[in-house]
N, C-alpha and C positions, 0 to 999 in steps of 0.2 A: 591635439592628441593627449595632452596632460589632462584636459577636462574629461575626455572620454574615459581615460583610465580611472579617474576619480569616481565617475558614475558607475563604472563596471565593478569596482571593488565592493560596494554595498550589496550589489546584486549577487555576487559570488557568495558573500557571507549569508545572505538570506536563503540562497539555494542550499548551502551547507546545513543551515539550521532546519530547513524544510526536510532535507534528507534525513537528518537526525530524528526529527519528529515522526517522520514516516516509519523509520526503523523502530522507534519506541512503540508506535501503534501496532506494528507487526509483532513485536515481542509481546506486547500486552494481549494481542489477539491470540497468539500461540499459547500464552499462559492461561488465558480464559478458556481456550479450547481444551487444554490439559486438565484444568480444574473441572470443567463440565464432563469430560470423559471419566475422571475419577469419581465424580458424583453419580454419574450413570452406572458405573461399575459397582459403587457402594450400594446404590439403590437396588440394583439387580441382586446383589448378595442378600440384602435384607428381604427382598421379595421372595427369593428362593427359600430362605430360612423360614419366613412367615408361612409360605404355602406348603412346604414339605416337612415342616416340623412334626415330630411324632406326638406333639401336644396340640390341643385345640387352641387356636389363636384368633382374637378378634380385636378390632379397633372401634372405639366409640368417640364421638365428638364432645364438645364442651356442654352439650345439652343432654348427654347420656344416650345418644342414639347410635346404634351400631352402623358403621359405615363400610366395614370390610371384615371378612372372616375367611379362614382357610377351610379346606374340605374336611379336615379331621374334626374341626369344631362342628361342622354340619352333621357329620356321622355321629359324633358323640351326643349331640342334642337329639338326633333322630328326626331332623326336619329338612328344610331345603334352604339354599342360599337366598332364594327369592323371599322366603318368609322371614329370614333372619335379618337381612339388610333393611334398615329402617326401623327395626324393633326399638321401642322406647324403654330403656332399662328402668327408668324411674317409675314406670307403670306396672312393673312385675309384681305379682303377689308375694314373692319371696323377699321379705324385708331384709334378710341378711345380704342378699345380692344388692339391693337398693342402697344399703348402708355402705357396702364395699365400693360401689361406684361413686357415691357421694364423697367418701374419703379420698379416692383417687383424684377426683376433680378438685379436691381441696389441697392437693399436693402431697398426699401421703400414700404409702403402699399399704394395701389391705389384703387380708387373707380370708378365704371362704372355704369351709369344708363341711359338706352336708350332702343329703340326697336331694339333687336338683330335679324338680318336676317341670318338664318343658311345657310352655304355654302354646307352642307351635306344633307340638306332636304329642302323642300319647306314650310318653316315655319318662321314666324316673331313673336317674343315674347317680350313684355315689361319686362325687367329684371333689377335687381339691383345686382351688383357683387362686391365682395372684392377680390383683388389680393394681396397676401402677400408673402414675401420671405421665403424660407426654408434655415436656416443657419446650417452648420456643423462645429463643432469646428476644427480649423486648416485648413479648406478648404474654409470658407466663404460661400457665397450663392451658393447652388448646384441646385437650382430650385425654384419652387413656387407652391402655391396652390390657386385655384380659388373657391370661395364659391358664388353660384348663387341662387338668389331668384326670382321666378316668381311673378311679381307685377301687373299682368293683372287685378285682382280683385280690387286692390288698385286704379289703374288708372280709372277703371269703377266707383268706388265709388266717386273718386275725380271729375270725369266728371259729375256724377249725382248730386253731391253737388253743383257744379258750375251752373248747369242748374237750380236747385232749387233756389239758391240764386238769379240768374238772373230773374226768374219768380217773386219772392217776391219783388225784386228791381223795376221791371217794374210795379207791382201792387201799390207799395208805391208811386212811382214817378208820376203815372198817376191817383192817387186817387182824388176824388172830394174834400175830406177834407184835411185841413192842418194837418200834422202829426209831432208831437214833442216827443222826448224821453228826459225826465228830470231825472237827477240823482244828488243828493247832492245840489239841488237848482240851478243846471246849466243845460243848454240845451246841450245834447250830440249829437242829430241828428235832422235834419229838412228835410222835403221833398220840392220839387219844389213849390208845392202849398202854403206852409207856407211862403216861400220867397216872392211869389207874393202877398199873402194876407196881410202880415205885412209890406212889403217894406224894410226889412232888408236883407243884404247879409248873406250867411252861416257863414262867419267869424264874422260878427256883432252879429248874434244870439248866437254863441258860447261864445263870450266875454261878453255879457250882463247878469247880474244876472236876472234869469227868472221872479222874482216877481216884478222887476221894469217895466215889460211890463203890469202889472195889474194896473187898476185904483186905486188910493190911498184909496178911500172909500170901495173898495172890497178886498183890499190886505190882511188884517188880516184874513178874512174868507177863502180866497184862501190858505193862508199859513197853516191854521189850518187843512183844508181838505187834503192838500198835506201830512202833517205830519201823519195824520190818515192813509192815503193810504200807505205811505212808511213804516209804523210801522206794516203792516201785513193785512190790509183790502184788501182781494183778490177779493171782489165782484166788478163788473163793476159799476161805478157811472156816473151820468150825472148831470151837473150843468150849470148855465148861469151866466155870469158876464161881466164886462166891461174891455176892454184892450186899450192900447195906441199904435197904429201902428206908424210907422216912420213918416207918413205924418201929424200926429198931431191931427187928428180927433178921437174922442172917438168912439169905435166900440163895439157892443154887440156880444158875441160869446156863442155858446153852446159847451161844452166840455165833451167828454166821456173819462174816464180814467180807466186804469186797471194796476194792479201791475205786473211787469215783472222782469226778471233778465237780466241785461245788463253788459256783460263782467264779469259775476260772482257775481255781486252785485245788490241789489234792485234798481229799477227805476220805473218810470211810463211811460206808452205808452198813448199818448193823441191824440185823433181825434177831430179836431176843425172845426166847421161850423160857418160862419159869419151870424148872424141873425139880423143885424142892421135894415134892411128894414122891417122885421117882427115886431120888437119892435116899430119902428116908426108908423107902421100901427095900432098897438094896442093903 
């Protein structure tokens, strides 16, 4: 009986060890299943982001060949998924794209902004694109991703803004009145007519404290009205006073002023007409 008990004791120990090993395997299997589920969930999130992003997305492998793209990219290029998958980016005629892909596969992020002319469709689109590498631990760069934005509307808005600015510049430069923008008691802008009327260059105007151009007898009144205007008097005002042009003769002017914002801060926009001859006639 004693021998039987001795034989049975190791078997019980082995059985307990086996049970513990089985439990460890079960725990490991559950952990592996949990990790796999998290990976699948994460992959699904990235897939949804990739497919339904408002930007054009595509992946390319280490040879610069497109291996996947979303529908927005297909629409942006004006082609088909079939034509784009397998496209060799290093063979594109647009060398800016080629260089961006080369930088991405070299481990750097590259930017592209230009009018891209598709080789798989008859379409040219202003785009801004980011090319970035895909790293895999132990293998380095295994490919890259391109994120493409259609900037057609932005380009149109910029062109419209430039056109609008040019129209206003033309109006200001060809106005019959001298035009000055005054901020913090200094001249920030003058038009061509002001230069001709006062005889000072643009640089001289900018360097002269504006109230030094006013006749000493009128200066206190002009400063007071300027401070009232700059303190919030938004109503247009019209006044007459004497100024000192560069040629030295006292001139009479009529000035219309309005409160504006210049580069984010209060300033006055001033339209000036020389009324010296009218004053002499009076």
